[in-house]
NUVEX-957995 format. One record per atom (N, C-alpha, C, O): x, y, z; residue in one letter. Coordinates in steps of 0.001 Angstrom, whole numbers, plus 500000, padded with zeros to 6 digits. Each point is the difference from the previous one (the first is absolute). Layout:
N
XYZA;...
END
This chain:
173
109195818956385175M;499746501418499816M;499291500218498675M;500232499280499029M;498921501698500945S;499318500308498757S;500876500888499139S;500883500695500504S;498869499279498189A;500816500757499067A;499975501481500330A;498939500580500229A;502232500022499793G;500101501423500240G;499812500391501450G;499877501188500299G;500097497851500612S;499766500300501402S;501126499437500847S;500606498986499655S;499666501676501450T;501004499490500925T;499345499361501218T;500692499516500895T;497973500479499144K;499283499388501112K;499772498523499709K;499767499627498850K;500297499514502192P;499707498587499781P;498547499816499590P;499129500767500410P;500620498232498792N;498653499700499553N;499260499278501125N;500255498822500249N;498828501876500435K;499266499427501130K;499138498830499555K;499844499029500741K;499596501049498062M;499145498917499517M;500810498720499843M;499528498926500374M;501687501165499079A;500826498812499817A;500312499368501349A;499974498776500129A;500323502046500884K;500303499468501330K;498790499283500595K;500158498988500682K;498651501519499071E;498775499390500527E;499838498572499496E;499420499167500697E;501082500531498103F;499798498699499396F;501196499068500168F;499945498857499547F;501148501600501098D;501149499141500255D;499570498802500827D;499274500145500983D;501166498694498626G;499795498812500809G;498642499344499906G;499746499032500716G;499359501460498419V;498693499353499879V;500147498703499221V;499381498996500355V;501423501006498592F;500203498807499189F;501240499250500452F;500982500595500443F;498953498089499436I;501127499131500297I;500229499128498773I;499060499404499474I;502182500520500071V;500332499164498849V;499605498558500304V;500313499462501062V;498991499924497979G;499575498613500141G;498600499826500563G;499437498909499922G;499989502151500646E;498659499914500578E;498944500288498927E;500295500595498964E;498489498977501304T;498892500146499056T;499047501106500450T;499672500119501180T;499893500685497851Y;499078501108500234Y;498939499942498901Y;500012499080499183Y;499083501880500788A;498962499988498975A;499688501414499550A;500138500965500752A;499436499128497996D;499474501247499469D;498722499663499240D;499463498904500161D;500040502015499015H;498745499776499291H;500096498897498947H;498980499453499581H;502232500219499994I;500181498954498991I;500034498624500657I;499465499034499457I;501162500881501706G;500097498722500701G;501190499983500945G;500594501037500296G;499741497770500170E;501125499866500919E;501316500053499232E;500098499536498864E;500914501041501788Y;501337500061499417Y;501029499813501106Y;499727500232501178Y;501463499341498410R;501113499810500921R;501037501072499706R;500317500270498841R;500210500340502216V;501031501027499831V;501315499305499681V;500464499142500752V;500130501242498121I;501258499411499537I;501188500805500505I;500984499433500475I;498926501897499421S;501103500834500474S;499509501404500335S;498988500476499486S;501768500158501392L;499753501386500394L;501283500772499783L;501077499548500390L;498814501618498987N;501169500825499761N;499573501453500129N;499470500593499060N;500770499971502119G;499572501369500240G;498493500093499935G;499297499309500738G;500202501544498380S;498551500173499879S;499398499087498931S;498831500155499648S;501941498909499838R;499529499087498952R;499776498595500558R;500735499545500876R;498248499779498610V;499705498628500393V;499780499168498732V;499298500419499080V;501316498399500893V;499755499043498922V;499160498891500607V;500333499480501065V;498576500149498263Y;499080499007500543Y;499529499087498887Y;500063500350498821Y;499455498455501573E;499585498996499030E;498655499419500400E;499811499559501134E;499257500446497919Y;498692499413500236Y;500092498478499906Y;500990499458499509Y;497982499872500960K;499985498533500024K;500158499390498608K;500500498884499864K;499073501847499100D;500117499469498643D;501386500215499394D;500224499681498832D;500715500865501965G;501372500173499538G;500303501363499399G;501152500262499651G;497871500607500216V;500214501331499435V;500718500867501032V;499527500179501122V;501634500359498471R;500770500891500879R;499774501441499596R;499912500340498820R;499997500499502209K;499831501431499766K;500873500764500977K;500485499458500993K;499701501817498696E;500735500894500896E;499140501221500246E;499312500479499099E;500728500022502128G;499222501181500331G;500634500763501138G;501056499624500508G;498289501456499890T;500511500765501136T;499415499423501279T;498829499627500059T;502013500311500955T;499573499466501289T;498823500790500535T;499047499413500513T;500997501897499379E;498941500851500541E;498639499628499424E;499031499855500745E;500890499992497950I;498718499681499362I;499547498597500364I;498825499789500299I;502104499231499681K;499627498624500333K;499507499894501445K;499048499269500274K;501582501444500640V;499575499950501401V;498628500635500156V;499154499480500726V;500621501630498603R;498677500644500087R;498904499059499507R;498944499890500623R;501308499439498268I;499016499049499472I;499792498873501002I;498866499637500309I;502228499816500195Y;499917498893500955Y;499214500404501245Y;499114499271500445Y;501215501900500116K;499315500455501215K;498529500303499733K;499157499776500868K;500528500729497945N;498603500297499670N;499164498740499836N;498778500043500139N;501870498837499567L;499272498747499843L;499819499256501315L;499227499044500060L;501477501377501004L;499825499351501293L;498584500265500499L;499492501110499840L;499867497900500757P;498645500220500525P;500000501094501064P;500958500141500759P;497981500615499285R;499885501090500971R;498760499793500850R;498873500066499511R;501356499683501765A;498883499775500919A;499144501245500128A;498778499906500114A;501864501282499869D;499243501239500163D;499093500286498806D;499087500819500098D;501158498512498776A;499162500191498823A;498963498887499889A;499273499914499011A;500665499234502016G;499031498919499992G;500397498821499139G;499177499126499731G;502087500834499827E;500454498898499170E;500336498800500879E;500323500144501179E;499596498688498231D;500370498785500699D;501502500036500270D;500796500161499075D;499584499692502165T;501423500035500340T;500454498613500420T;499332499309500770T;501799500314498713A;500598498732500404A;500675500202501343A;500468501096500309A;499581497867500472Y;500678500063501289Y;501334499293499856Y;500054498771499949Y;501019501998499985P;501313499394499779P;500486499249501236P;499505500207501108P;501464498929498680S;500626499295501114S;501313500704500336S;500514500797499216S;500005498895501946Y;501303500554500378Y;501051499624498963Y;500820500828499606Y;499148497925499960R;501012499501499056R;499996500805498690R;501061500245499425R;497756500167500105E;499915500750498739E;500688501360500092E;500460500531498989E;499613500027502195I;500542501347500166I;501496499977500322I;500667501034499960I;499848497789500356T;501402499863500391T;500963500608498984T;501025500565500382T;498658499326498329R;500922500503498963R;500262501494500122R;501024500490499522R;498057500245501118F;500189501435500131F;501052500355501053F;500517501117500007F;499800497936500881V;501071500243500973V;501304500237499245V;500772500891500354V;499470498321498618A;501209500180499193A;500037501399499384A;501058500626499929A;497782499857499625D;499921501352499418D;500451501066500990D;500814500864499673D;498648499064501539V;500295501067500962V;501448499928500473V;500599501037500287V;499975497769499802I;501412499887500383I;500880500585498905I;500944500737500287I;498752498940498459R;500795500548498885R;499921501532499977R;501014500675499821R;497795499857500357A;499828501460499992A;500790500636501144A;500647501030499814A;499302498366501349Y;500741500513501162Y;501505499966499730Y;500711500960500299Y;499770497935499135N;501435499863499750N;500510500895498889N;501211500191499886N;497913500365499290K;500444500991499016K;500491501252500712K;500967500628499567K;498368499732501525E;500394501189500766E;500964499679501131E;500749500871500441E;499239497893500030H;500861499563501115H;500676498692499592H;499640498939500510H;501337501119498575P;500534498792499370P;500659498981500931P;500017498814499670P;500511501587501447K;500714499060500864K;499230499646501264K;500513499287500862K;498275501201499252T;499251499878501238T;498915498936499904T;499311499894498986T;500544499323502070F;498888499069500091F;498737500797500295F;500008500896500843F;498918498780498468M;498745500704500221M;499345499458501268M;499717498805500089M;500039502063500890P;499385499543501249P;498559499510499802P;499274500468499122P;500351498594501710F;498686499374499961F;498864501034500024F;499093499938499170F;500952501000501766E;498927500995500122E;499892500847498745E;498899500343499570E;502237499995499843L;500004500792498773L;499440499184498833L;499317500545499133L;500969498150500844M;499424499135498965M;498481499990500101M;499305500089498988M;500177499802502240K;498542499989500183K;499395501301499487K;499005499982499275K;501588501137501096T;499484501299499565T;500041500119498485T;499037500458499385T;502078499132500007A;500141500088498538A;498981499105499296A;499456500385498965A;500281498437501577L;498984499122499402L;498624500646500042L;499253499955499022L;500418500640502107L;498678500624500136L;499850501224499108L;498885500350499614L;502233500311500052E;499968501180499126E;500179499638498533E;499819500856499134E;500531497894500563H;500206499553498615H;498666500126499243H;498959499601500523H;501061500947498257P;498740500258499290P;499176498758499669P;498786500108499822P;501828498735500092V;499252498774499720V;499892499135501251V;498917499505500313V;502184500308500405A;499998499123501179A;499113500545501122A;499271499239500636A;500785502064499609G;499232500590501098G;498513499681499945G;499448499486500973G;499889500810497903P;498568499674499911P;499723498495500100P;498970499589500534P;501945499603498955R;499799498548500081R;500134499515501441R;499238499140500442R;501718501405500283I;500162499617501409I;498726500341500773I;499557499228500850I;499867501913498855A;498773500412500692A;498848499027499740A;499096499879500826A;500930499423498029R;498908499077499652R;500227498576500488R;499120499154499840R;502033500561500749I;500241498645500505I;499006499716501120I;499794500823500891I;499603498014499048I;499121499580501084I;500857499220500985I;500565498960499661I;499524501546501546D;500820499380501037D;499097499649501172D;499428500886500634D;500447497848499650R;499069499536501044R;500420500432501393R;499175500018500913R;502096500330499269S;500445500413501335S;499742501488500242S;500263500503501092S;499224500203497897G;499646501400500177G;501168500963499916G;499935501097500556G;501128498517498764K;501161500894499868K;499616501286499263K;499192499985499071K;501404501120501364D;499839501254499276D;500969499979498815D;500810499079499898D;499130501914499202P;500901499996498834P;501482499906500378P;500764499333499303P;499653501317501777D;501396499927500422D;500384498554500344D;501075499535499621D;498063499776501080G;500241498596500345G;500016499110498773G;500807499075499902G;498289501211499154K;499963499227498755K;501289500200499194K;500521499051499413K;499991502188500562A;501262500266499291A;501134499195500636A;500873499497499293A;499120500380502022G;501010499197500684G;499926498533499603G;501032499344499857G;497760500135499965V;499840498611499571V;500507499821498568V;500604498976499682V;499154502009499456V;500511499939498625V;501526499881500032V;500577499206499257V;500072501577501596I;501464499949500109I;500438498629500531I;501021499469499564I;498228499966501356A;500327498663500520A;499914498954498887A;500833499096499941A;498171501014499179F;499912499092498863F;501214500172499086F;500578499018499534F;499803502240500213F;501190500274499194F;501218499322500635F;500809499383499308F;499309500739502003S;501136499424500710S;500033498475499851S;501066499412499815S;497774499961500267R;499952498550499826R;500432499619498584R;500759499051499809R;498749501701499198E;500404499736498615E;501506500222499836E;500667499245499292E;499863501786501359W;501432500302499931W;500805498819500553W;500979499571499390W;498605499911501763R;500683498847500604R;499986498801499067R;500935499200500002R;498010500670499200N;499873498877499073N;500655500275498644N;499831499218499064N;500918501890500820G;500778500280498797G;499301500761498897G;500567500171498921G;498206500297501319K;499267500690498930K;500555501398499715K;500036500416498842K;500384500295502158H;500447501390499822H;501518500099500230H;500455500706500900H;500306498586498285D;501442499933500232D;500744501281499621D;501208500095500216D;498099500872499232S;500659501275499694S;499969500952501200S;500401501159499895S;499114498330501255F;499940500797501229F;500782499301501101F;500167498780499993F;500306502021500951E;500636499429501185E;499332500567501238E;499458501105499984E;500592498103501111R;499328500391501225R;501017500231501098R;501008499299500096R;498711501693500730D;500812500286501184D;499400499202501150D;498964500372500550D;501687498541499804D;499471499135501053D;500388500462501396D;499639499353500983D;501088501752499124S;500412500473501317S;498909500809500703S;500105500284501193S;498860500080498072S;498925500796500607S;498848499091500421S;499953498831499617S;499135501700501159N;498853499231500463N;498930499847498927N;499174499091500075N;500833501780498936H;498998499951498939H;500678499776498666H;501224500055499883H;497955499691499117F;500500499774498657F;500511501308499404F;499246500967499894F;502008499073499724C;500583501152499319C;500696499466498758C;500854499118500098C;498791501406498737Y;500544499495498740Y;500626501130499194Y;499723501178500225Y;501129498431498829R;500541500898499003R;500309499184498765R;500031498770500037R;500198501939498860V;500403499349498767V;501388499426500232V;500884500677500525V;499301498069499079R;501286499314500209R;501121500730499281R;499868500378498836R;501225499812501864K;501190500636499430K;500959498908499563K;500582499320500845K;499596500496497851D;500908498952499503D;501363500530499706D;500877499247499576D;
END
């Protein structure tokens, strides 16, 4: 919430889940790794070891502004499914904030990925030789996440194996 207001800060909500602790991002200075997230604050460290703290909103805006834009004629990288897998964790965490005991359904995960401010545009740029539409590509991203989960990479999540599709939630310890 903003100071003196009882309304939720819409801008802060827009930037929830863009950063993941331990992942690498870039700004005008160079690449940095996110060390910690605490509300609207982010602590990050550049490759040379310099640590800084900033607001998530500003860091996300800088990060998103540096992403290549096809509509502006900039050279765009073509991401792989594997590169986007980390955003599945973001959307599950965001879902579980509002639905703490519920497994996030597969279809809802696909929709959330496509609406994610960073993952959505990247999914649209994936080159898929089988001609999948963005919805199909989002499903493949979730399948990659599931394979990584089976191999122990995402141990902070649990899966509901009783359903026909992948349904995940944050692990309850």
